[in-house]
C-alpha positions as CSV (number, residue, x, y, z in Angstrom):
1,M,108.9,114.7,74.9
2,Q,112.6,115.4,74.1
3,D,111.8,114.5,70.5
4,E,108.7,116.8,70.3
5,P,110.3,120.2,69.5
6,A,112.0,118.8,66.4
7,R,108.7,117.3,65.2
8,W,106.8,120.6,65.9
9,E,109.5,122.5,64.0
10,A,109.3,120.2,61.0
11,D,105.5,120.6,60.9
12,A,105.7,124.4,61.3
13,Q,108.2,124.5,58.4
14,R,105.8,122.6,56.2
15,Q,103.1,125.2,56.9
16,V,105.5,128.0,56.2
17,Q,106.4,126.4,52.9
18,M,102.7,126.2,52.0
19,V,102.2,129.9,52.6
20,E,105.4,130.7,50.7
21,A,104.2,128.6,47.7
22,W,100.9,130.6,47.8
23,R,102.9,133.8,47.7
24,Q,104.6,132.5,44.6
25,G,101.3,131.9,42.9
26,Q,100.2,128.4,43.9
27,A,96.6,127.7,45.0
28,L,96.2,127.3,48.8
29,V,93.3,124.8,49.0
30,P,95.0,121.9,47.2
31,L,98.2,122.7,49.1
32,V,96.4,122.2,52.5
33,L,94.5,119.2,51.3
34,R,97.7,117.6,50.1
35,Y,99.4,118.4,53.5
36,W,96.6,116.7,55.4
37,A,96.8,113.6,53.1
38,E,100.6,113.3,53.2
39,H,101.3,114.0,56.9
40,P,99.1,112.1,59.3
41,E,102.0,112.2,61.8
42,R,100.7,115.6,62.8
43,Y,98.0,113.9,64.8
44,A,100.8,112.5,67.1
45,L,102.1,115.9,68.1
46,A,101.4,116.4,71.8
47,S,99.6,119.8,72.1
48,T,99.1,119.7,75.9
49,C,101.3,118.4,78.7
50,V,99.8,117.8,82.2
51,V,102.1,117.3,85.1
52,D,101.6,117.0,88.8
53,Y,103.5,119.6,91.0
54,A,104.3,116.9,93.5
55,M,106.7,114.4,91.9
56,P,109.4,112.0,93.4
57,G,112.6,113.9,93.7
58,T,111.5,117.0,91.8
59,N,108.3,119.0,91.0
60,G,106.2,119.7,88.0
61,L,107.6,123.2,87.4
62,N,111.1,121.8,87.2
63,V,109.9,119.3,84.6
64,L,108.3,122.0,82.5
65,N,111.3,124.2,82.8
66,N,113.3,121.3,81.2
67,M,110.9,121.5,78.2
68,L,111.3,125.1,77.3
69,D,111.7,124.3,73.6
70,W,108.4,122.4,73.5
71,P,105.7,124.8,72.1
72,G,102.5,123.2,73.5
73,S,100.2,124.1,76.4
74,R,101.2,123.3,80.0
75,V,98.8,122.3,82.8
76,L,99.9,121.8,86.4
77,L,98.0,119.6,88.9
78,T,98.3,121.1,92.4
79,G,97.5,120.2,95.9
80,Q,96.0,122.7,98.3
81,A,99.4,123.8,99.6
82,D,100.7,124.3,96.0
83,E,98.1,126.7,94.8
84,Q,100.0,129.9,95.5
85,I,103.0,128.5,93.6
86,A,100.7,127.6,90.7
87,V,99.2,131.1,90.7
88,Q,102.7,132.7,90.5
89,A,103.7,130.2,87.8
90,F,100.6,131.2,85.8
91,N,101.3,134.9,86.2
92,D,104.9,134.4,85.1
93,G,103.7,132.6,82.0
94,L,105.3,129.2,83.0
95,I,101.9,127.4,82.7
96,D,98.7,127.9,80.9
97,Q,96.3,126.4,83.5
98,F,96.4,124.8,86.8
99,V,93.9,122.2,88.2
100,P,93.4,121.7,92.0
101,K,93.6,118.0,92.8
102,Q,91.3,118.4,95.8
103,A,88.4,119.4,93.6
104,T,85.6,116.8,93.8
105,D,85.0,117.1,90.0
106,I,88.6,117.0,89.0
107,T,88.0,114.8,85.9
108,R,85.4,117.1,84.5
109,H,87.5,120.1,85.3
110,L,90.6,118.6,83.7
111,L,88.8,117.5,80.6
112,G,87.2,121.0,80.3
113,V,90.7,122.5,80.4
114,L,92.0,120.1,77.8
115,R,89.1,120.8,75.5
116,K,89.5,124.6,75.9
117,L,93.3,124.4,75.2
118,G,92.7,122.0,72.3
119,H,90.4,124.5,70.5
120,A,92.8,127.4,71.0
121,P,94.9,128.2,67.9
122,H,98.6,127.7,68.3
123,P,100.3,131.2,68.4
124,R,103.0,130.5,65.9
125,L,100.8,128.6,63.5
126,N,98.1,131.3,63.8
127,A,100.7,133.9,62.9
128,I,101.8,131.9,59.8
129,W,98.2,131.6,58.4
130,R,97.1,135.1,59.4
131,G,99.5,136.3,56.7
132,T,97.1,134.9,54.0
133,L,94.3,137.2,55.2
134,R,93.7,140.8,54.0
135,P,93.2,143.5,56.7
136,A,89.5,143.7,55.8
137,Q,89.1,140.0,56.2
138,Q,90.9,140.0,59.6
139,S,88.6,142.8,60.8
140,L,85.5,140.8,59.9
141,L,86.8,137.7,61.7
142,Q,87.6,139.7,64.8
143,M,84.0,140.9,65.2
144,P,82.7,139.2,68.4
145,S,79.5,137.8,66.9
146,V,81.3,136.5,63.9
147,A,84.1,135.0,65.9
148,K,81.6,133.2,68.2
149,A,79.6,131.9,65.3
150,L,82.7,130.5,63.5
151,Q,84.0,129.0,66.8
152,N,80.7,127.2,67.3
153,H,80.7,125.9,63.8
154,T,84.3,124.6,63.9
155,Q,84.0,123.0,67.4
156,Q,80.8,121.2,66.5
157,N,81.8,119.9,63.2
158,W,85.6,119.6,62.7
159,V,88.7,118.3,64.4
160,E,91.1,120.5,62.3
161,Y,90.7,123.6,60.2
162,V,92.5,126.5,58.6
163,V,91.2,130.0,57.8
164,L,92.2,131.1,54.3
165,G,92.1,134.4,52.5
166,E,92.2,133.3,48.9
167,P,89.5,132.0,48.6
168,F,88.1,133.5,51.8
169,G,86.7,130.8,54.1
170,L,87.5,127.9,56.4
171,L,88.8,124.6,55.1
172,G,87.9,121.9,57.7
173,L,88.4,118.2,58.4
174,D,85.9,116.2,60.4
175,A,86.8,113.1,62.5
176,A,86.2,110.7,59.6
177,G,88.7,112.5,57.4
178,R,86.0,114.2,55.2
179,A,87.0,117.7,54.0
180,H,84.6,120.6,54.0
181,W,84.7,124.2,52.7
182,F,82.9,126.9,54.5
183,Q,83.0,129.8,52.2
184,L,82.8,133.4,53.5
185,E,81.7,136.5,51.7
186,A,81.4,140.0,53.0
187,S,78.0,141.6,52.3
188,D,79.6,144.3,50.3
189,G,81.2,141.7,48.0
190,L,78.0,139.9,47.0
191,H,77.4,142.1,44.0
192,D,80.9,141.3,42.6
193,L,80.4,137.6,43.3
194,A,77.1,137.6,41.4
195,E,78.8,139.3,38.4
196,L,81.6,136.7,38.5
197,A,79.0,133.9,38.8
198,A,77.4,135.2,35.6
199,T,80.7,134.9,33.7
200,V,81.0,131.2,34.6
201,G,77.6,130.4,33.3
202,L,75.3,130.4,36.3
203,R,71.7,131.3,35.6
204,Y,70.2,134.7,36.1
205,D,68.0,133.6,39.0
206,T,71.1,132.1,40.7
207,T,73.1,135.3,40.3
208,R,70.1,137.3,41.8
209,A,70.0,134.9,44.7
210,I,73.8,135.4,45.3
211,E,73.4,139.2,45.2
212,S,70.6,139.1,47.8
213,G,72.7,136.8,50.1
214,Q,70.5,133.7,49.7
215,C,73.3,131.5,48.3
216,L,77.0,131.6,47.5
217,A,78.9,130.1,44.5
218,A,82.2,128.3,45.2
219,I,83.9,129.7,42.1
220,E,87.5,130.0,43.4
221,L,87.2,126.6,45.1
222,H,86.1,125.1,41.7
223,Q,89.0,126.7,40.0
224,Q,91.7,125.8,42.6
225,L,90.6,122.1,42.6
226,G,90.2,122.0,38.8
227,L,86.7,120.5,39.2
228,S,84.6,119.6,36.2
229,G,81.0,120.4,35.6
230,P,79.1,123.5,36.6
231,V,80.2,125.7,39.6
232,R,78.3,124.5,42.6
233,T,76.2,126.8,44.8
234,A,74.9,126.3,48.4
235,P,72.4,128.1,50.6
236,A,73.9,131.0,52.5
237,Q,73.5,132.1,56.1
238,E,74.5,135.2,58.0
239,V,77.6,134.6,60.1
240,G,77.1,136.5,63.4
241,D,74.5,139.1,64.1
242,D,75.9,142.1,62.3
243,G,74.7,141.4,58.8
244,V,78.2,142.0,57.3
245,L,79.3,138.4,56.5
246,Y,77.7,135.4,54.8
247,G,78.7,131.8,54.8
248,A,77.9,128.6,52.9
249,H,78.9,125.0,53.4
250,F,80.4,122.9,50.6
251,P,81.3,119.3,51.5
252,L,84.1,117.9,49.3
253,D,83.9,114.4,47.8
254,T,86.8,112.1,48.3
255,A,87.3,112.0,44.5
256,E,87.8,115.8,44.5
257,L,90.8,115.6,46.9
258,P,94.4,115.4,45.7
259,A,94.8,112.2,47.8
260,P,92.8,110.3,50.5
261,I,93.0,111.8,54.0
262,L,93.4,109.6,57.1
263,G,90.7,110.6,59.6
264,Y,91.5,111.4,63.2
265,R,89.0,108.8,64.3
266,E,90.8,106.1,62.3
267,Y,94.1,107.3,63.6
268,L,92.9,106.9,67.2
269,Q,91.6,103.4,66.5
270,Q,95.2,102.4,65.6
271,H,96.3,103.3,69.2
272,D,95.4,102.2,72.7
273,H,92.3,103.8,74.2
274,R,93.1,106.6,76.6
275,Q,90.9,107.7,79.5
276,V,91.2,110.0,82.6
277,H,90.4,108.2,85.8
278,D,89.8,109.6,89.3
279,S,92.0,108.0,91.9
């Protein structure tokens, strides 16, 4: 774990460099896809550390205090006598969660905590990528029904994703290493998208379908990846319950990527199997 902060910092700097390159005019989608292809070591970053409060010659809080530079989530396992200490540590921001060891379903409880923390965006990385979004886009994403719909989509389909502002949408990676684009379009931007679709040669009936929210055209994705052939379209769906945002899913073929991407499932197969056991 002493080596972790340096690895985290190196990874964060790569992401800062991507955003800086975008500010200087480079396209974001190929930058992210190239990062995913060239840096599979990001899978090895420990995002959560679980320690027991009761340890030989020390305690879990002392261990965590010696890892102040490590930026991941911290979980403390506690005995019945340690719960007040854990509550205080949580209130002081020293830990993110604590799990009572005396619980009969401790395995399910711990795995639920790990899953929840694993889906939470990292504060620093979240701040880096938030800078690519316009205020209006951030406002849409913060709407409760929109946030819930996108959270369900990402958790059910992807192991990794990033929210982009140009183009507006989510670039995701599934467990097999397949890349996906989930394009977002505000309802008040459908007319402009339809007009743009007409300029790239899409048929009149297609532009009408775009304007009515029935489908979306991945024009910016097509341009950023330098794809050949006609601009692709996909059926659109409302994102959330407010009628202000539409989304459409565009899977990306391996041949359309800057380089092949190692999937998380394949990465795990290269390592020993890990499992949580009750004892």
